[in-house]
Every structure is written in C-alpha cells, then in structure tokens.
ROTIBA-286668 format. One record per atom (N, C-alpha, C): residue in three letters; residue number from 1; x, y, z. Coordinates in steps of 0.2 Angstrom, whole numbers, padded with zeros to 4 digits. Each point is the difference from the previous one (the first is absolute). Layout:
+-----+-----+-------+-------+-------+
|   r |   k |  east | north |    up |
+-----+-----+-------+-------+-------+
| ALA | NUM |     X |     Y |     Z |
...
+-----+-----+-------+-------+-------+
This chain:
+-----+-----+-------+-------+-------+
|   r |   k |  east | north |    up |
+-----+-----+-------+-------+-------+
| UNK |   1 |  0004 | -0006 |  0000 |
| UNK |   1 | -0004 |  0006 |  0000 |
| UNK |   1 |  0004 |  0006 |  0000 |
| UNK |   2 | -0002 |  0005 | -0004 |
| UNK |   2 |  0003 |  0007 |  0000 |
| UNK |   2 | -0005 |  0005 |  0003 |
| UNK |   3 |  0002 |  0004 |  0004 |
| UNK |   3 | -0004 |  0005 |  0003 |
| UNK |   3 |  0003 |  0007 | -0001 |
| UNK |   4 | -0005 |  0005 | -0002 |
| UNK |   4 |  0003 |  0007 | -0001 |
| UNK |   4 | -0006 |  0005 |  0001 |
| UNK |   5 |  0002 |  0006 |  0000 |
| UNK |   5 | -0005 |  0006 |  0000 |
| UNK |   5 |  0000 |  0004 | -0007 |
| UNK |   6 | -0005 |  0001 | -0003 |
| UNK |   6 |  0000 |  0005 | -0006 |
| UNK |   6 | -0004 |  0006 |  0003 |
| UNK |   7 |  0004 |  0006 | -0002 |
| UNK |   7 | -0003 |  0007 |  0002 |
| UNK |   7 |  0000 |  0004 | -0006 |
| UNK |   8 | -0003 |  0006 |  0001 |
| UNK |   8 | -0001 |  0005 | -0005 |
| UNK |   8 |  0008 |  0002 | -0002 |
| UNK |   9 |  0004 |  0001 |  0005 |
| UNK |   9 |  0006 |  0003 | -0001 |
| UNK |   9 |  0005 | -0006 | -0003 |
| UNK |  10 | -0001 | -0006 |  0002 |
| UNK |  10 |  0004 | -0006 | -0003 |
| UNK |  10 | -0002 | -0001 | -0007 |
| UNK |  11 | -0006 |  0001 | -0003 |
| UNK |  11 | -0002 | -0002 | -0007 |
| UNK |  11 | -0001 |  0006 | -0004 |
| UNK |  12 | -0001 |  0006 |  0003 |
| UNK |  12 | -0002 |  0005 | -0005 |
| UNK |  12 |  0004 |  0006 | -0001 |
| UNK |  13 |  0007 | -0001 |  0000 |
| UNK |  13 |  0005 |  0005 | -0002 |
| UNK |  13 |  0000 |  0002 | -0007 |
| UNK |  14 |  0002 |  0006 | -0001 |
| UNK |  14 |  0000 |  0003 | -0007 |
| UNK |  14 |  0005 | -0003 | -0004 |
| UNK |  15 |  0006 | -0002 |  0003 |
| UNK |  15 |  0005 | -0003 | -0004 |
| UNK |  15 |  0003 | -0007 |  0003 |
| UNK |  16 | -0004 | -0005 | -0002 |
| UNK |  16 |  0002 | -0007 |  0002 |
| UNK |  16 |  0007 | -0002 | -0002 |
| UNK |  17 |  0003 | -0004 |  0004 |
| UNK |  17 |  0006 | -0003 | -0003 |
| UNK |  17 | -0001 | -0005 | -0006 |
| UNK |  18 |  0005 |  0000 | -0004 |
| UNK |  18 | -0001 | -0005 | -0006 |
| UNK |  18 |  0000 | -0007 |  0003 |
| UNK |  19 | -0004 | -0004 | -0003 |
| UNK |  19 |  0001 | -0007 |  0001 |
| UNK |  19 |  0006 | -0003 | -0003 |
| UNK |  20 |  0004 | -0004 |  0004 |
| UNK |  20 |  0006 | -0003 | -0002 |
| UNK |  20 |  0000 | -0007 | -0002 |
| UNK |  21 | -0005 | -0004 |  0003 |
| UNK |  21 |  0000 | -0007 | -0002 |
| UNK |  21 |  0007 | -0004 |  0002 |
| UNK |  22 |  0002 |  0002 |  0006 |
| UNK |  22 |  0007 | -0003 |  0002 |
| UNK |  22 | -0002 | -0005 |  0005 |
| UNK |  23 | -0002 | -0006 | -0002 |
| UNK |  23 | -0002 | -0006 |  0004 |
| UNK |  23 |  0007 | -0003 |  0003 |
| UNK |  24 |  0000 | -0001 |  0007 |
| UNK |  24 |  0006 | -0003 |  0003 |
| UNK |  24 | -0002 | -0003 |  0006 |
| UNK |  25 |  0005 | -0004 |  0003 |
| UNK |  25 | -0001 | -0003 |  0006 |
| UNK |  25 | -0001 |  0005 |  0006 |
| UNK |  26 | -0004 | -0002 |  0005 |
| UNK |  26 |  0000 |  0004 |  0006 |
| UNK |  26 |  0006 | -0001 |  0004 |
| UNK |  27 |  0004 |  0006 |  0001 |
| UNK |  27 |  0006 | -0001 |  0004 |
| UNK |  27 | -0001 | -0003 |  0007 |
| UNK |  28 | -0006 |  0000 |  0003 |
| UNK |  28 | -0001 | -0003 |  0006 |
| UNK |  28 | -0001 | -0008 | -0001 |
| UNK |  29 | -0002 | -0002 | -0006 |
| UNK |  29 | -0002 | -0007 | -0001 |
| UNK |  29 |  0004 | -0002 | -0007 |
| UNK |  30 |  0007 |  0001 |  0000 |
| UNK |  30 |  0003 | -0001 | -0006 |
| UNK |  30 | -0001 | -0007 | -0003 |
| UNK |  31 |  0001 | -0005 |  0003 |
| UNK |  31 |  0000 | -0007 | -0003 |
| UNK |  31 | -0008 | -0001 | -0001 |
| UNK |  32 | -0004 |  0001 |  0004 |
| UNK |  32 | -0007 | -0001 | -0001 |
| UNK |  32 | -0004 |  0004 | -0006 |
| UNK |  33 |  0003 |  0005 | -0002 |
| UNK |  33 | -0003 |  0005 | -0005 |
| UNK |  33 |  0004 |  0001 | -0006 |
| UNK |  34 |  0005 | -0004 | -0001 |
| UNK |  34 |  0004 |  0000 | -0006 |
| UNK |  34 | -0003 | -0004 | -0006 |
| UNK |  35 | -0006 |  0002 | -0002 |
| UNK |  35 | -0004 | -0004 | -0004 |
| UNK |  35 | -0002 |  0003 | -0007 |
| UNK |  36 |  0003 |  0006 | -0001 |
| UNK |  36 | -0002 |  0003 | -0006 |
| UNK |  36 |  0001 | -0004 | -0006 |
| UNK |  37 |  0005 | -0004 | -0001 |
| UNK |  37 |  0001 | -0004 | -0006 |
| UNK |  37 | -0005 | -0005 | -0001 |
| UNK |  38 | -0003 | -0002 |  0006 |
| UNK |  38 | -0005 | -0006 | -0001 |
| UNK |  38 | -0006 |  0003 | -0004 |
| UNK |  39 | -0001 |  0006 |  0000 |
| UNK |  39 | -0006 |  0003 | -0003 |
| UNK |  39 |  0001 |  0000 | -0008 |
| UNK |  40 |  0006 | -0001 | -0002 |
| UNK |  40 |  0001 |  0001 | -0008 |
| UNK |  40 | -0003 | -0006 | -0003 |
| UNK |  41 | -0005 |  0001 | -0005 |
| UNK |  41 | -0003 | -0005 | -0004 |
| UNK |  41 | -0005 | -0005 |  0005 |
| UNK |  42 | -0002 |  0003 |  0006 |
| UNK |  42 | -0004 | -0004 |  0004 |
| UNK |  42 | -0007 |  0000 | -0001 |
| UNK |  43 | -0002 |  0006 | -0004 |
| UNK |  43 | -0007 |  0001 | -0001 |
| UNK |  43 | -0003 |  0004 |  0005 |
| UNK |  44 |  0004 |  0002 |  0005 |
| UNK |  44 | -0003 |  0004 |  0006 |
| UNK |  44 |  0003 |  0007 |  0000 |
| UNK |  45 | -0004 |  0005 |  0002 |
| UNK |  45 |  0003 |  0007 |  0001 |
| UNK |  45 |  0002 |  0000 |  0007 |
| UNK |  46 |  0005 |  0005 |  0001 |
| UNK |  46 |  0002 |  0001 |  0007 |
| UNK |  46 | -0005 |  0006 |  0003 |
| UNK |  47 | -0005 | -0003 |  0003 |
| UNK |  47 | -0006 |  0005 |  0002 |
| UNK |  47 |  0002 |  0003 |  0007 |
| UNK |  48 |  0000 |  0007 |  0000 |
| UNK |  48 |  0001 |  0003 |  0006 |
| UNK |  48 | -0006 | -0001 |  0005 |
| UNK |  49 |  0002 | -0001 |  0006 |
| UNK |  49 | -0005 |  0000 |  0005 |
| UNK |  49 | -0001 |  0007 |  0002 |
| UNK |  50 |  0005 |  0004 |  0002 |
| UNK |  50 | -0001 |  0007 |  0001 |
| UNK |  50 |  0002 |  0003 | -0007 |
| UNK |  51 | -0004 |  0004 | -0003 |
| UNK |  51 |  0001 |  0002 | -0007 |
| UNK |  51 |  0005 |  0005 | -0001 |
| UNK |  52 |  0004 | -0001 | -0006 |
| UNK |  52 |  0005 |  0005 | -0001 |
| UNK |  52 | -0003 |  0007 | -0001 |
| UNK |  53 | -0006 |  0001 | -0003 |
| UNK |  53 | -0003 |  0006 | -0001 |
| UNK |  53 | -0002 |  0004 |  0006 |
| UNK |  54 | -0001 | -0004 |  0005 |
| UNK |  54 | -0002 |  0002 |  0007 |
| UNK |  54 |  0006 |  0003 |  0004 |
| UNK |  55 |  0006 | -0001 | -0003 |
| UNK |  55 |  0006 |  0002 |  0004 |
| UNK |  55 |  0005 |  0005 | -0004 |
| UNK |  56 | -0003 |  0003 | -0006 |
| UNK |  56 |  0004 |  0004 | -0004 |
| UNK |  56 |  0000 |  0007 |  0003 |
| UNK |  57 | -0004 |  0002 |  0005 |
| UNK |  57 |  0001 |  0007 |  0003 |
| UNK |  57 |  0004 |  0000 |  0006 |
| UNK |  58 |  0003 | -0006 |  0001 |
| UNK |  58 |  0005 |  0000 |  0006 |
| UNK |  58 |  0007 |  0000 | -0002 |
| UNK |  59 |  0004 | -0002 |  0005 |
| UNK |  59 |  0007 |  0001 | -0002 |
| UNK |  59 |  0003 | -0006 | -0005 |
| UNK |  60 |  0006 |  0001 | -0002 |
| UNK |  60 |  0003 | -0005 | -0005 |
| UNK |  60 |  0000 | -0006 |  0004 |
| UNK |  61 |  0002 |  0000 |  0006 |
| UNK |  61 |  0001 | -0006 |  0004 |
| UNK |  61 | -0006 | -0004 |  0000 |
| UNK |  62 | -0006 |  0003 |  0001 |
| UNK |  62 | -0006 | -0003 |  0001 |
| UNK |  62 | -0002 | -0003 | -0007 |
| UNK |  63 |  0001 |  0003 | -0005 |
| UNK |  63 | -0001 | -0003 | -0007 |
| UNK |  63 |  0004 | -0006 | -0001 |
| UNK |  64 |  0007 |  0000 |  0002 |
| UNK |  64 |  0004 | -0005 | -0001 |
| UNK |  64 | -0003 | -0006 |  0004 |
| UNK |  65 | -0002 |  0001 |  0007 |
| UNK |  65 | -0002 | -0006 |  0004 |
| UNK |  65 | -0007 | -0003 | -0003 |
| UNK |  66 | -0004 |  0004 | -0004 |
| UNK |  66 | -0006 | -0002 | -0003 |
| UNK |  66 |  0002 | -0006 | -0005 |
| UNK |  67 |  0006 |  0000 | -0003 |
| UNK |  67 |  0002 | -0005 | -0005 |
| UNK |  67 |  0004 | -0005 |  0003 |
| UNK |  68 |  0000 | -0001 |  0006 |
| UNK |  68 |  0003 | -0006 |  0003 |
| UNK |  68 | -0005 | -0006 | -0001 |
| UNK |  69 |  0003 | -0006 | -0001 |
| UNK |  69 | -0004 | -0006 | -0002 |
| UNK |  69 | -0004 | -0002 |  0006 |
| UNK |  70 |  0002 |  0002 |  0006 |
| UNK |  70 | -0005 | -0001 |  0006 |
| UNK |  70 | -0006 |  0003 | -0001 |
| UNK |  71 | -0001 |  0005 | -0004 |
| UNK |  71 | -0006 |  0004 | -0001 |
| UNK |  71 | -0004 | -0003 | -0006 |
| UNK |  72 |  0002 | -0005 | -0003 |
| UNK |  72 | -0003 | -0003 | -0006 |
| UNK |  72 | -0004 | -0006 |  0001 |
| UNK |  73 | -0005 | -0002 | -0004 |
| UNK |  73 | -0003 | -0006 | -0001 |
| UNK |  73 | -0001 | -0002 | -0007 |
| UNK |  74 |  0001 | -0006 | -0001 |
| UNK |  74 | -0001 | -0003 | -0007 |
| UNK |  74 | -0007 |  0001 | -0002 |
| UNK |  75 | -0001 |  0004 | -0005 |
| UNK |  75 | -0007 |  0001 | -0002 |
| UNK |  75 | -0001 | -0001 | -0008 |
| UNK |  76 | -0005 | -0002 | -0002 |
| UNK |  76 | -0001 | -0001 | -0007 |
| UNK |  76 | -0001 |  0007 | -0003 |
| UNK |  77 |  0002 |  0001 | -0006 |
| UNK |  77 |  0000 |  0007 | -0003 |
| UNK |  77 | -0007 |  0003 |  0000 |
| UNK |  78 | -0005 | -0004 | -0001 |
| UNK |  78 | -0007 |  0002 |  0000 |
| UNK |  78 | -0002 |  0003 |  0007 |
| UNK |  79 |  0002 | -0004 |  0005 |
| UNK |  79 | -0002 |  0003 |  0007 |
| UNK |  79 |  0004 |  0006 |  0001 |
| UNK |  80 |  0007 |  0000 | -0001 |
| UNK |  80 |  0004 |  0006 |  0002 |
| UNK |  80 | -0002 |  0006 | -0004 |
| UNK |  81 | -0001 | -0001 | -0006 |
| UNK |  81 | -0002 |  0006 | -0004 |
| UNK |  81 | -0007 |  0001 | -0001 |
| UNK |  82 | -0004 | -0004 |  0003 |
| UNK |  82 | -0007 |  0001 |  0000 |
| UNK |  82 | -0004 |  0002 |  0007 |
| UNK |  83 | -0003 | -0004 |  0003 |
| UNK |  83 | -0004 |  0002 |  0006 |
| UNK |  83 |  0004 |  0002 |  0006 |
| UNK |  84 |  0006 | -0003 |  0000 |
| UNK |  84 |  0005 |  0002 |  0006 |
| UNK |  84 |  0002 |  0007 | -0001 |
| UNK |  85 |  0002 |  0001 | -0007 |
| UNK |  85 |  0002 |  0007 | -0001 |
| UNK |  85 | -0006 |  0005 |  0001 |
| UNK |  86 | -0006 | -0002 | -0002 |
| UNK |  86 | -0006 |  0005 |  0001 |
| UNK |  86 | -0001 |  0001 |  0008 |
| UNK |  87 |  0002 | -0005 |  0004 |
| UNK |  87 | -0001 |  0001 |  0007 |
| UNK |  87 |  0006 |  0005 |  0003 |
| UNK |  88 |  0006 | -0001 | -0003 |
| UNK |  88 |  0005 |  0005 |  0002 |
| UNK |  88 | -0002 |  0007 | -0002 |
| UNK |  89 | -0003 |  0001 | -0006 |
| UNK |  89 | -0002 |  0007 | -0002 |
| UNK |  89 | -0005 |  0002 |  0004 |
| UNK |  90 | -0005 | -0004 |  0002 |
| UNK |  90 | -0006 |  0002 |  0004 |
| UNK |  90 |  0003 |  0002 |  0007 |
| UNK |  91 |  0005 | -0004 |  0003 |
| UNK |  91 |  0002 |  0002 |  0006 |
| UNK |  91 |  0004 |  0007 |  0000 |
| UNK |  92 |  0004 |  0001 | -0005 |
| UNK |  92 |  0003 |  0007 |  0000 |
| UNK |  92 | -0005 |  0005 | -0001 |
| UNK |  93 | -0005 | -0001 | -0004 |
| UNK |  93 | -0005 |  0005 | -0001 |
| UNK |  93 | -0004 |  0002 |  0007 |
| UNK |  94 | -0001 | -0006 |  0004 |
| UNK |  94 | -0003 |  0001 |  0006 |
| UNK |  94 |  0004 |  0004 |  0005 |
| UNK |  95 |  0007 | -0001 | -0001 |
| UNK |  95 |  0005 |  0003 |  0005 |
| UNK |  95 |  0000 |  0008 | -0002 |
| UNK |  96 | -0001 |  0001 | -0006 |
| UNK |  96 |  0000 |  0007 | -0002 |
| UNK |  96 | -0006 |  0004 |  0002 |
| UNK |  97 | -0006 | -0004 |  0000 |
| UNK |  97 | -0006 |  0003 |  0002 |
| UNK |  97 | -0001 |  0000 |  0007 |
| UNK |  98 |  0002 | -0005 |  0004 |
| UNK |  98 | -0002 | -0001 |  0007 |
| UNK |  98 |  0006 |  0000 |  0005 |
| UNK |  99 |  0006 |  0000 | -0003 |
| UNK |  99 |  0006 |  0000 |  0003 |
| UNK |  99 |  0003 | -0006 |  0003 |
| UNK | 100 | -0002 | -0003 |  0006 |
| UNK | 100 |  0004 | -0005 |  0003 |
| UNK | 100 | -0004 | -0007 | -0002 |
| UNK | 101 |  0004 | -0004 | -0003 |
| UNK | 101 | -0003 | -0007 | -0002 |
| UNK | 101 |  0005 | -0005 |  0002 |
| UNK | 102 | -0002 | -0005 |  0004 |
| UNK | 102 |  0004 | -0005 |  0003 |
| UNK | 102 | -0001 | -0006 | -0004 |
| UNK | 103 |  0006 | -0003 | -0003 |
| UNK | 103 | -0001 | -0005 | -0005 |
| UNK | 103 |  0004 | -0006 |  0003 |
| UNK | 104 | -0002 | -0006 | -0001 |
| UNK | 104 |  0003 | -0007 |  0001 |
| UNK | 104 | -0001 | -0004 | -0007 |
| UNK | 105 |  0005 | -0003 | -0002 |
| UNK | 105 |  0000 | -0004 | -0006 |
| UNK | 105 |  0004 | -0007 |  0001 |
| UNK | 106 | -0003 | -0005 | -0003 |
| UNK | 106 |  0004 | -0006 |  0001 |
| UNK | 106 | -0002 | -0006 | -0005 |
| UNK | 107 |  0001 | -0006 |  0002 |
| UNK | 107 | -0001 | -0005 | -0005 |
| UNK | 107 | -0002 | -0006 |  0004 |
| UNK | 108 | -0004 | -0005 | -0003 |
| UNK | 108 | -0002 | -0006 |  0003 |
| UNK | 108 |  0001 | -0006 | -0005 |
| UNK | 109 |  0003 | -0005 |  0003 |
| UNK | 109 |  0000 | -0006 | -0004 |
| UNK | 109 |  0006 |  0000 | -0005 |
| UNK | 110 |  0001 | -0006 | -0003 |
| UNK | 110 |  0005 | -0001 | -0006 |
| UNK | 110 | -0003 | -0002 | -0006 |
| UNK | 111 |  0000 |  0004 | -0005 |
| UNK | 111 | -0003 | -0002 | -0007 |
| UNK | 111 |  0005 | -0005 | -0003 |
| UNK | 112 |  0007 |  0002 |  0000 |
| UNK | 112 |  0005 | -0004 | -0003 |
| UNK | 112 |  0007 |  0003 |  0002 |
| UNK | 113 |  0005 | -0004 |  0000 |
| UNK | 113 |  0007 |  0002 |  0001 |
| UNK | 113 |  0004 |  0001 | -0006 |
| UNK | 114 |  0005 |  0004 |  0000 |
| UNK | 114 |  0004 |  0001 | -0007 |
| UNK | 114 |  0007 |  0003 |  0002 |
| UNK | 115 |  0004 | -0001 | -0005 |
| UNK | 115 |  0007 |  0002 |  0001 |
| UNK | 115 |  0004 | -0004 |  0005 |
| UNK | 116 |  0007 |  0001 |  0000 |
| UNK | 116 |  0005 | -0004 |  0004 |
| UNK | 116 | -0002 |  0000 |  0007 |
| UNK | 117 | -0003 |  0006 |  0002 |
| UNK | 117 | -0001 |  0001 |  0007 |
| UNK | 117 | -0007 | -0002 |  0002 |
| UNK | 118 | -0004 | -0003 | -0005 |
| UNK | 118 | -0007 | -0002 |  0001 |
| UNK | 118 | -0004 |  0005 |  0003 |
| UNK | 119 |  0000 |  0006 | -0003 |
| UNK | 119 | -0004 |  0005 |  0002 |
| UNK | 119 | -0007 | -0002 |  0000 |
| UNK | 120 | -0004 |  0002 |  0005 |
| UNK | 120 | -0007 | -0002 |  0001 |
| UNK | 120 | -0005 |  0005 | -0003 |
| UNK | 121 | -0003 | -0001 | -0006 |
| UNK | 121 | -0005 |  0004 | -0002 |
| UNK | 121 | -0006 | -0001 |  0004 |
| UNK | 122 | -0003 |  0005 |  0003 |
| UNK | 122 | -0006 | -0001 |  0004 |
| UNK | 122 | -0006 | -0002 | -0004 |
| UNK | 123 | -0005 | -0004 |  0003 |
| UNK | 123 | -0006 | -0001 | -0003 |
| UNK | 123 | -0005 |  0006 |  0000 |
| UNK | 124 |  0001 |  0004 |  0005 |
| UNK | 124 | -0004 |  0006 |  0001 |
| UNK | 124 |  0004 |  0006 |  0003 |
| UNK | 125 | -0002 |  0006 | -0002 |
| UNK | 125 |  0003 |  0006 |  0003 |
| UNK | 125 | -0006 |  0004 |  0003 |
| UNK | 126 |  0001 |  0003 |  0006 |
| UNK | 126 | -0005 |  0003 |  0004 |
| UNK | 126 |  0003 |  0007 |  0002 |
| UNK | 127 | -0005 |  0004 |  0001 |
| UNK | 127 |  0001 |  0007 |  0002 |
| UNK | 127 | -0005 |  0003 |  0005 |
| UNK | 128 |  0001 |  0003 |  0005 |
| UNK | 128 | -0004 |  0003 |  0005 |
| UNK | 128 |  0001 |  0007 |  0000 |
| UNK | 129 | -0005 |  0004 |  0000 |
| UNK | 129 |  0001 |  0008 |  0000 |
| UNK | 129 | -0004 |  0003 |  0005 |
| UNK | 130 |  0003 |  0004 |  0004 |
| UNK | 130 | -0004 |  0003 |  0006 |
| UNK | 130 |  0000 |  0008 | -0002 |
| UNK | 131 | -0006 |  0003 | -0001 |
| UNK | 131 |  0000 |  0007 | -0001 |
| UNK | 131 | -0001 |  0004 |  0007 |
| UNK | 132 |  0005 |  0003 |  0003 |
| UNK | 132 | -0001 |  0003 |  0007 |
| UNK | 132 | -0006 |  0005 |  0000 |
| UNK | 133 |  0000 |  0004 | -0005 |
| UNK | 133 | -0005 |  0005 |  0001 |
| UNK | 133 | -0007 | -0002 |  0000 |
| UNK | 134 | -0002 | -0006 | -0004 |
| UNK | 134 | -0006 | -0003 |  0000 |
| UNK | 134 | -0001 | -0006 |  0005 |
| UNK | 135 |  0006 | -0002 |  0003 |
| UNK | 135 |  0000 | -0006 |  0005 |
| UNK | 135 | -0003 | -0006 | -0004 |
| UNK | 136 |  0002 |  0000 | -0006 |
| UNK | 136 | -0003 | -0005 | -0005 |
| UNK | 136 |  0006 | -0005 | -0003 |
| UNK | 137 | -0002 | -0007 |  0001 |
| UNK | 137 |  0005 | -0005 | -0003 |
| UNK | 137 | -0003 | -0002 | -0006 |
| UNK | 138 |  0005 | -0002 | -0005 |
| UNK | 138 | -0002 | -0004 | -0006 |
| UNK | 138 |  0005 | -0005 |  0000 |
| UNK | 139 | -0002 | -0006 | -0003 |
| UNK | 139 |  0004 | -0006 | -0001 |
| UNK | 139 | -0001 | -0003 | -0006 |
| UNK | 140 |  0006 | -0003 | -0003 |
| UNK | 140 | -0001 | -0003 | -0007 |
| UNK | 140 |  0005 | -0006 |  0000 |
| UNK | 141 | -0003 | -0005 | -0003 |
| UNK | 141 |  0004 | -0006 | -0002 |
| UNK | 141 |  0000 | -0001 | -0007 |
| UNK | 142 |  0006 | -0001 | -0003 |
| UNK | 142 |  0001 | -0001 | -0008 |
| UNK | 142 |  0003 | -0007 | -0001 |
| UNK | 143 | -0003 | -0004 | -0004 |
| UNK | 143 |  0003 | -0006 | -0003 |
| UNK | 143 |  0006 |  0002 | -0004 |
| UNK | 144 |  0005 | -0003 |  0000 |
| UNK | 144 |  0006 |  0001 | -0003 |
| UNK | 144 |  0000 | -0004 | -0007 |
| UNK | 145 | -0004 |  0002 | -0004 |
| UNK | 145 | -0002 | -0003 | -0007 |
| UNK | 145 |  0002 |  0004 | -0006 |
| UNK | 146 | -0001 | -0003 | -0006 |
| UNK | 146 |  0001 |  0004 | -0006 |
| UNK | 146 | -0007 |  0002 | -0002 |
| UNK | 147 | -0005 |  0000 |  0004 |
| UNK | 147 | -0007 |  0002 | -0002 |
| UNK | 147 |  0000 |  0007 | -0001 |
| UNK | 148 | -0005 |  0003 | -0005 |
| UNK | 148 | -0001 |  0007 | -0001 |
| UNK | 148 | -0002 |  0003 |  0006 |
| UNK | 149 |  0002 |  0007 |  0002 |
| UNK | 149 | -0002 |  0003 |  0005 |
| UNK | 149 | -0008 |  0000 |  0001 |
| UNK | 150 | -0003 |  0000 |  0006 |
| UNK | 150 | -0007 |  0000 |  0000 |
| UNK | 150 | -0002 |  0006 |  0004 |
| UNK | 151 |  0004 |  0004 |  0003 |
| UNK | 151 | -0002 |  0006 |  0004 |
| UNK | 151 |  0001 | -0002 |  0007 |
| UNK | 152 |  0001 |  0006 |  0004 |
| UNK | 152 |  0001 | -0001 |  0007 |
| UNK | 152 | -0006 | -0003 |  0004 |
| UNK | 153 | -0006 |  0002 | -0002 |
| UNK | 153 | -0006 | -0002 |  0004 |
| UNK | 153 |  0000 | -0008 |  0000 |
| UNK | 154 |  0002 | -0003 | -0005 |
| UNK | 154 |  0000 | -0008 |  0000 |
| UNK | 154 |  0005 | -0003 |  0004 |
| UNK | 155 |  0004 |  0004 |  0003 |
| UNK | 155 |  0006 | -0003 |  0004 |
| UNK | 155 | -0001 |  0003 |  0008 |
| UNK | 156 | -0005 |  0004 |  0001 |
| UNK | 156 | -0001 |  0003 |  0007 |
| UNK | 156 | -0003 | -0006 |  0004 |
| UNK | 157 |  0003 |  0000 |  0006 |
| UNK | 157 | -0002 | -0005 |  0005 |
| UNK | 157 |  0000 |  0004 |  0007 |
| UNK | 158 | -0003 | -0003 |  0005 |
| UNK | 158 |  0000 |  0002 |  0007 |
| UNK | 158 |  0007 |  0000 |  0003 |
| UNK | 159 |  0002 |  0005 |  0004 |
| UNK | 159 |  0007 | -0001 |  0003 |
| UNK | 159 |  0001 | -0006 |  0004 |
| UNK | 160 | -0006 | -0003 |  0003 |
| UNK | 160 |  0000 | -0006 |  0004 |
| UNK | 160 |  0002 | -0006 | -0005 |
| UNK | 161 | -0001 |  0000 | -0006 |
| UNK | 161 |  0001 | -0005 | -0005 |
| UNK | 161 |  0008 | -0001 |  0000 |
| UNK | 162 |  0003 |  0006 | -0001 |
| UNK | 162 |  0008 |  0000 |  0000 |
| UNK | 162 |  0003 | -0002 |  0006 |
| UNK | 163 | -0003 |  0003 |  0006 |
| UNK | 163 |  0002 | -0002 |  0006 |
| UNK | 163 |  0000 | -0008 |  0001 |
| UNK | 164 | -0005 | -0003 | -0002 |
| UNK | 164 | -0001 | -0007 |  0001 |
| UNK | 164 |  0005 | -0004 | -0004 |
| UNK | 165 |  0001 |  0003 | -0006 |
| UNK | 165 |  0005 | -0004 | -0005 |
| UNK | 165 |  0007 |  0001 |  0003 |
| UNK | 166 |  0002 |  0006 |  0002 |
| UNK | 166 |  0007 |  0002 |  0002 |
| UNK | 166 |  0002 | -0001 |  0007 |
| UNK | 167 | -0005 |  0000 |  0004 |
| UNK | 167 |  0000 |  0000 |  0008 |
| UNK | 167 |  0003 |  0007 |  0002 |
| UNK | 168 |  0000 |  0005 | -0004 |
| UNK | 168 |  0002 |  0007 |  0002 |
| UNK | 168 | -0006 |  0003 |  0002 |
| UNK | 169 |  0001 |  0005 |  0005 |
| UNK | 169 | -0006 |  0004 |  0003 |
| UNK | 169 |  0002 |  0007 | -0002 |
| UNK | 170 | -0005 |  0003 | -0003 |
| UNK | 170 |  0001 |  0007 | -0002 |
| UNK | 170 | -0004 |  0005 |  0005 |
| UNK | 171 |  0004 |  0004 |  0003 |
| UNK | 171 | -0003 |  0004 |  0005 |
| UNK | 171 | -0006 |  0004 | -0002 |
| UNK | 172 | -0005 |  0000 |  0004 |
| UNK | 172 | -0006 |  0003 | -0001 |
| UNK | 172 |  0001 |  0007 |  0004 |
| UNK | 173 | -0001 |  0005 | -0004 |
| UNK | 173 |  0001 |  0007 |  0003 |
| UNK | 173 | -0006 |  0004 |  0001 |
+-----+-----+-------+-------+-------+
C-alpha cells in the first residue's frame, strides 16, 4: 500500500516540473526493487501508485522518489492508461477544488509472475480517497485486465469491501 495527501498547492502549480520517466530501484530497498528490466517485453506497464502528475509541483527529489520501483505496480496498459488514469485525474481535480484529499492505493492477489525476479502482477488494484472538506470516502477496485475502460462508477465499492479484502482499516474522520 502507498499512502499520500493531494492538496491544491501540491497539484495546482503554474509551472509543474517536467516528467522524467527515470524508473529506478528504491535506495532503501535496493535488492527488492531492482526490477525495471523485468518489465521489458512483459506486457505490463509500470503503473504508479502515487501518480507522477500528482508530484510535479513539488521538489525534484519528490519527483525522483515517485519513479522508484517501490511505487510501481504491474498494470495492463488498458488499466494504467484507462480507468486508473481517470481516477488519478479526478483526484487531482478534487484536490484543486476541495484542497485536502487523503489517498491510499494498493494491490490484491497475483494475476501472474514475470521476469527473472518473478515480479507479481496484481489481480486487482484498489484506491481509497477521503475528501476532508466533505468528510466523504470513495473506494474503487479495478481488475488488472486488458478489457476496455468501463468508467469509474463500475469500479466503485464500499470502503468496507477494501478493508475486508486487505485487512487495512481506513480512519473514519
């Protein structure tokens, strides 16, 4: 699981940093996250849990950390560039409109393993969003498939569904 905050200041700057696509091992987990080569010809994207576009108004160091392999999940291109990306965009737009958004993202199960390090492509990816101003949760579960995007509403679930699957508890505020 990856957890972060999106705020108006973090995502709404006038001059965002350019995206660098510099995927690399996490220096705190060098052996466990030196898996970039495993993705070559794997059929999976390196899908950001905490999105690159949500970190472009911060420091260069934050943008670099965003590309650590410990922030990636093996996602089909249809998921990564489809409904998952739509939810990333929606979350940034909510942060600009309502300011403080608490976000948690993670994965469930193993669809398949690939590469010399046997990287696990998750069966499903999930995200929980809490809009502080509205005291409102939204939760989503996406199958990691090559199916065409079906829209965010078809993936919306109760927060309790994700808590049951993951055993994580999301603080009710």
